[in-house]
DOVEXNU-654337 format. One record per atom (N, C-alpha, C): residue in three letters; atom name; z, x negated, y negated. Coordinates in steps of 0.05 Angstrom, whole numbers, plus 32768, in hexadecimal, padded with zeros to 4 digits. Layout:
! DOVEXNU-654337
 type atom   up east north
  Ala   CA    Z    X     Y
...
//
This chain:
! DOVEXNU-654337
 type atom   up east north
  Met    N 8CD2 7800  7595
  Met   CA 8CCB 77FB  75B0
  Met    C 8CAE 77F1  75B2
  Gly    N 8CA3 77E9  759C
  Gly   CA 8C88 77DF  759C
  Gly    C 8C86 77C3  75A7
  Asp    N 8C9D 77B6  75AD
  Asp   CA 8C9E 779B  75B7
  Asp    C 8C9F 779A  75D6
  Gln    N 8C9B 77B0  75E3
  Gln   CA 8C9C 77B0  7600
  Gln    C 8C84 77A1  760B
  Pro    N 8C88 7792  761F
  Pro   CA 8C71 7784  762B
  Pro    C 8C5E 7798  7638
  Arg    N 8C44 7791  7636
  Arg   CA 8C30 77A3  7642
  Arg    C 8C31 779F  7661
  Arg    N 8C2E 77B5  766F
  Arg   CA 8C2D 77B2  768C
  Arg    C 8C12 77A7  7694
  Pro    N 8C12 7797  76A8
  Pro   CA 8BF8 778B  76B1
  Pro    C 8BE5 77A1  76BB
  Arg    N 8BCC 779C  76B5
  Arg   CA 8BB8 77AF  76BF
  Arg    C 8BB5 77AE  76DD
  Thr    N 8BB0 77C4  76E9
  Thr   CA 8BAB 77C5  7705
  Thr    C 8B8E 77CA  770A
  Leu    N 8B85 77C7  7722
  Leu   CA 8B69 77CB  7729
  Leu    C 8B61 77E8  7722
  Asn    N 8B72 77FB  7728
  Asn   CA 8B6B 7817  7723
  Asn    C 8B68 781C  7706
  Asp    N 8B78 7810  76F5
  Asp   CA 8B75 7814  76D8
  Asp    C 8B5B 780A  76CE
  Ala    N 8B53 77F1  76D7
  Ala   CA 8B3A 77E5  76CF
  Ala    C 8B23 77F6  76D9
  Arg    N 8B24 77FF  76F1
  Arg   CA 8B0E 780F  76FC
  Arg    C 8B0C 782A  76ED
  Thr    N 8B22 7836  76E7
  Thr   CA 8B21 7850  76D9
  Thr    C 8B15 784C  76BD
  Glu    N 8B1D 7836  76AF
  Glu   CA 8B12 7830  7695
  Glu    C 8AF4 782A  7696
  Ala    N 8AEC 781B  76AB
  Ala   CA 8AD0 7814  76AD
  Ala    C 8ABF 782D  76B3
  Glu    N 8AC9 783F  76C5
  Glu   CA 8ABA 7857  76CB
  Glu    C 8AB8 7869  76B2
  Ala    N 8ACD 786B  76A2
  Ala   CA 8ACC 787B  768A
  Ala    C 8AB8 7870  7676
  Ala    N 8AB8 7855  7673
  Ala   CA 8AA5 7849  7661
  Ala    C 8A88 784C  766B
  Phe    N 8A84 784A  7684
  Phe   CA 8A69 784D  7690
  Phe    C 8A5F 786A  768C
  Lys    N 8A70 787D  7690
  Lys   CA 8A68 7899  768C
  Lys    C 8A5F 789F  766F
  Lys    N 8A6C 7891  765C
  Lys   CA 8A65 7896  7640
  Lys    C 8A49 788D  763A
  Val    N 8A40 7877  7646
  Val   CA 8A26 786B  763F
  Val    C 8A0F 7873  7651
  Thr    N 8A15 7880  7667
  Thr   CA 89FF 7888  7679
  Thr    C 89F5 78A3  7671
  Ala    N 89DB 78A6  7675
  Ala   CA 89CE 78BF  766E
  Ala    C 89C2 78CB  7687
  Lys    N 89BA 78E4  7686
  Lys   CA 89AC 78F0  769C
  Lys    C 8991 78E2  76A0
  Val    N 8989 78E1  76B9
  Val   CA 896F 78D5  76BF
  Val    C 8959 78E7  76B6
  Ala    N 8947 78DC  76A7
  Ala   CA 8931 78EB  769C
  Ala    C 891E 78F4  76B3
  Ala    N 8914 790B  76B1
  Ala   CA 8901 7915  76C5
  Ala    C 88E7 7904  76C3
  Gly    N 88DA 7901  76DA
  Gly   CA 88C1 78F2  76DA
  Gly    C 88AC 7900  76CB
  Pro    N 8895 78F3  76C7
  Pro   CA 887F 78FF  76B8
  Pro    C 8875 7917  76C8
  Pro    N 886B 792B  76BA
  Pro   CA 8861 7943  76C7
  Pro    C 884A 793C  76DA
  Lys    N 8849 794B  76F0
  Lys   CA 8834 7946  7704
  Lys    C 8819 794D  76F7
  Arg    N 8806 793A  76FA
  Arg   CA 87EB 793E  76F0
  Arg    C 87DB 7950  7703
  Asn    N 87CA 7960  76F8
  Asn   CA 87B8 796F  7708
  Asn    C 87A2 795D  7713
  Ala    N 879C 7961  772C
  Ala   CA 8787 7950  7739
  Ala    C 876C 7957  772D
  Val    N 875D 7943  7726
  Val   CA 8742 7947  771B
  Val    C 872F 7941  7732
  Pro    N 871E 7953  7739
  Pro   CA 870B 794E  774F
  Pro    C 86FA 7935  774A
  Gly    N 86F7 7925  775F
  Gly   CA 86E6 790D  775C
  Gly    C 86F5 78F5  7752
  Ile    N 870D 78F8  7749
  Ile   CA 871C 78E1  773F
  Ile    C 872D 78D7  7756
  Lys    N 872C 78BD  775B
  Lys   CA 873B 78B2  7771
  Lys    C 8753 78A2  7766
  Glu    N 8768 78A2  7775
  Glu   CA 8781 7895  776D
  Glu    C 8786 787E  7781
  Gln    N 878E 7867  7777
  Gln   CA 8794 7851  7788
  Gln    C 87B0 7854  7793
  Val    N 87B3 7852  77AE
  Val   CA 87CD 7854  77BB
  Val    C 87CF 783E  77D0
  Thr    N 87E7 783A  77D9
  Thr   CA 87EC 7828  77F0
  Thr    C 87F2 7839  7808
  Leu    N 87E4 7833  781E
  Leu   CA 87E6 7843  7836
  Leu    C 87E8 7831  784E
  Arg    N 87FB 7836  785F
  Arg   CA 87FD 7825  7878
  Arg    C 87EE 7834  788E
  Ile    N 87DB 7826  789A
  Ile   CA 87CB 7831  78AF
  Ile    C 87CC 781E  78C7
  Asp    N 87CD 7829  78DF
  Asp   CA 87CC 7818  78F7
  Asp    C 87B4 7806  78F6
  Gln    N 87B7 77ED  7900
  Gln   CA 87A2 77D9  78FF
  Gln    C 8789 77E2  790E
  Asp    N 878C 77EF  7925
  Asp   CA 8774 77F8  7934
  Asp    C 8765 780E  7925
  Val    N 8773 781F  7916
  Val   CA 8765 7834  7907
  Val    C 8756 7827  78F0
  Leu    N 8763 7814  78E2
  Leu   CA 8756 7806  78CC
  Leu    C 873D 77F7  78D6
  Glu    N 873F 77E9  78ED
  Glu   CA 8728 77DB  78F8
  Glu    C 8711 77EE  78FF
  Tyr    N 8718 7806  7909
  Tyr   CA 8704 7819  790F
  Tyr    C 86F3 7820  78F6
  Phe    N 8701 7827  78E0
  Phe   CA 86F3 782E  78C8
  Phe    C 86E4 7817  78BB
  Arg    N 86F0 77FF  78BC
  Arg   CA 86E3 77E8  78B1
  Arg    C 86CB 77DF  78C2
  Gly    N 86CC 77E6  78DB
  Gly   CA 86B6 77DE  78ED
  Gly    C 869C 77EC  78E6
  Gly    N 869D 7802  78D8
  Gly   CA 8685 7810  78CF
  Gly    C 8678 7803  78B7
  Gly    N 8683 77EE  78AD
  Gly   CA 8677 77E0  7896
  Gly    C 8681 77EB  787B
  Pro    N 8673 77E4  7866
  Pro   CA 867B 77ED  784B
  Pro    C 867E 780B  784A
  Gly    N 8690 7814  783A
  Gly   CA 8695 7831  7837
  Gly    C 86AC 783A  7849
  Trp    N 86BA 7827  7854
  Trp   CA 86D0 782F  7867
  Trp    C 86E6 783F  7859
  Gln    N 86EB 7839  7840
  Gln   CA 8700 7848  7831
  Gln    C 86F7 7865  782D
  Asp    N 86DD 7869  7827
  Asp   CA 86D3 7884  7824
  Asp    C 86D4 7893  783E
  Arg    N 86CF 7886  7855
  Arg   CA 86D1 7893  786F
  Arg    C 86EE 789B  7875
  Ile    N 8701 788A  786E
  Ile   CA 871D 7891  7872
  Ile    C 8724 78A9  7861
  Asn    N 871A 78AA  7848
  Asn   CA 871F 78C0  7836
  Asn    C 8713 78DA  7842
  Glu    N 86FB 78D8  784D
  Glu   CA 86EE 78F0  7859
  Glu    C 86FF 78FA  7871
  Ala    N 8708 78E7  7882
  Ala   CA 8718 78EF  7899
  Ala    C 8732 78FC  7890
  Leu    N 873F 78F2  787B
  Leu   CA 8757 78FE  7871
  Leu    C 8752 7919  7865
  Arg    N 873C 791C  7857
  Arg   CA 8735 7937  784C
  Arg    C 8731 794B  7862
  Lys    N 8723 7943  7877
  Lys   CA 871E 7954  788E
  Lys    C 8739 795C  789B
  Ala    N 874B 7949  789E
  Ala   CA 8765 794E  78AA
  Ala    C 8776 7960  7899
  Ala    N 8772 795F  787E
  Ala   CA 8781 796F  786C
  Ala    C 8774 798B  7869
  Gly    N 875D 798F  7876
  Gly   CA 8750 79A9  7874
  Gly    C 8742 79AE  785A
  Lys    N 8738 799A  784E
  Lys   CA 872A 799D  7834
  Lys    C 870D 7996  7837
//
């Protein structure tokens, strides 16, 4: 009975086989790098969205506007 014609594949068969193959080769997602301890005085570059009028206020004071924003955020954070 080895000469029986193969039954045509159905979508479910192909999907089941694909999912089984995918599970074999996928691995668990590695954890991100450990959180670094904050070092006083070291600044980190970030992207921050600020309302245009707030940005104009701080820029209006001339150079050092980023430091002034940092001071205002520190004060708001209670530090």
